[in-house]
Structure formats: structure tokens, C-alpha cells
C-alpha positions in Angstrom: -19.8 117.4 107.9 -19.5 117.1 111.7 -17.4 114.5 112.2 -15.1 115.1 109.6 -13.9 118.3 111.3 -12.9 116.3 114.0 -10.9 113.8 111.8 -9.0 116.6 110.3 -8.8 118.4 113.7 -7.5 115.1 114.9 -4.8 114.9 112.4 -3.6 118.0 112.5 -2.9 118.2 116.3 -1.4 114.7 115.9 0.9 116.0 113.0 1.8 120.0 115.7 2.9 116.9 118.5 6.1 115.2 115.8 9.9 115.9 117.4 10.7 119.3 115.9 14.2 118.7 116.4 17.0 120.2 113.8 19.7 117.4 113.8 22.6 118.8 114.2 25.9 117.7 112.4 28.9 117.1 115.4 31.7 118.3 114.4 34.8 117.8 116.7 36.3 120.4 119.6 38.1 123.5 117.7 39.3 126.4 120.0 40.0 128.4 117.2 36.3 127.9 115.8 35.3 127.6 119.9 35.8 131.5 120.1 34.7 133.1 116.5 31.6 134.8 116.6 29.7 136.0 113.7 29.0 139.3 112.8 26.0 139.2 114.6 27.8 138.3 117.4 26.8 134.4 117.3 28.7 131.4 117.9 27.8 129.7 114.8 29.5 126.5 115.6 29.4 125.6 119.7 26.3 123.6 119.4 28.0 121.2 116.6 31.0 120.9 118.4 29.8 120.9 122.5 29.4 117.0 122.7 32.5 116.5 121.8 33.4 118.9 124.1 31.2 117.6 126.7 32.2 114.1 126.3 35.9 113.8 124.6 37.5 116.8 126.1 39.1 116.7 129.7 37.6 119.9 131.3 37.5 118.5 135.3 40.9 119.2 137.1 41.8 122.1 134.9 42.2 125.6 136.4 40.1 128.5 135.3 43.2 130.0 133.5 43.5 126.9 131.3 39.7 126.5 131.1 39.9 130.5 129.9 42.8 129.4 127.8 41.0 126.6 125.8 37.3 128.2 125.7 38.1 131.9 125.7 36.5 134.4 128.2 32.9 133.1 129.5 30.3 135.4 128.6 28.8 135.2 132.3 30.2 134.3 135.5 28.3 134.0 138.4 30.6 133.3 141.9 32.1 129.8 141.2 29.9 129.5 137.7 31.6 130.2 134.1 28.3 130.1 131.4 30.0 129.5 127.6 26.8 130.7 125.7 26.1 127.8 123.4 22.7 128.4 121.0 20.3 131.5 121.4 17.6 131.7 119.3 15.7 135.0 119.3 13.1 137.0 117.5 14.6 140.6 117.8 16.3 141.2 120.7 13.5 138.5 122.9 15.2 135.4 123.3 13.3 132.4 122.3 15.7 129.9 123.5 19.4 130.0 124.9 21.6 126.6 126.1 24.8 126.7 127.9 27.6 125.6 129.1 28.1 125.8 132.5 31.9 124.7 134.2 31.4 124.5 138.3 35.2 125.9 139.6 35.8 123.7 143.4 37.2 126.0 146.2 40.6 125.5 144.3 39.7 127.4 141.6 39.7 123.8 139.0 36.9 122.4 137.0 34.7 120.7 139.3 31.9 119.7 136.8 30.2 120.8 133.5 26.8 120.1 132.7 24.5 121.7 129.6 21.9 124.1 130.8 19.4 124.2 128.5 
């Protein structure tokens, strides 16, 4: 009896350790879709376009004004950093997980680098 219980616990632990990452369908970057919010203030397309935006769309060297024209107003500005919310998973008002695109502006107000903050 004890052996069956331990085997069941072992199997349950192994199954719970599987990778639960959802397969995200990829989209090409589109300015209009990037800026679009749904009725709950969520950006439904940003996570699907993020890879294309980061790796295929030229951001480095753009001025702050050009970035805002392309991506819209950032969700947060902190000194020389622009934060664009990509994904927000919440239970009620409590955030579980947030993902941001972060753009660092150089002294001349152009994009120096970008990264994904998960």
C-alpha cells in the first residue's frame, strides 16, 4: 500500500513538472494592432508581435518621438527608460505575471538598447 502511494506521488510530481508554456502564435509587427486595447485595457496582440518587433523592426537609433509614433505612448516612463506592457496575467486586481518591452534612451534621446523584462 505504501509503495503504491509513493509511486502515485512520484508520477504526480513528474507530471506537474512539465513545461506549461503556452504556444504563442506569431504575428508580424503592426503599429495599429500594437496600440490596440480591448475593453478590459489589455493589449491582445503585443505578445504575438514581440519577437518580430524586437528582432526584425529597427528600434535602435530611433528618437523618442519616432518610437512614440511607432509604438504609441509608453505605459510607464522612468528617467531614460520607456516601458511598454506586453502581457499582464491577473486574478482580479492582483498581478500574477507581467511582461514589458523596455527601451533605454541614450543622452541624445535615441534608443540605445531594448530588452524584454519578464
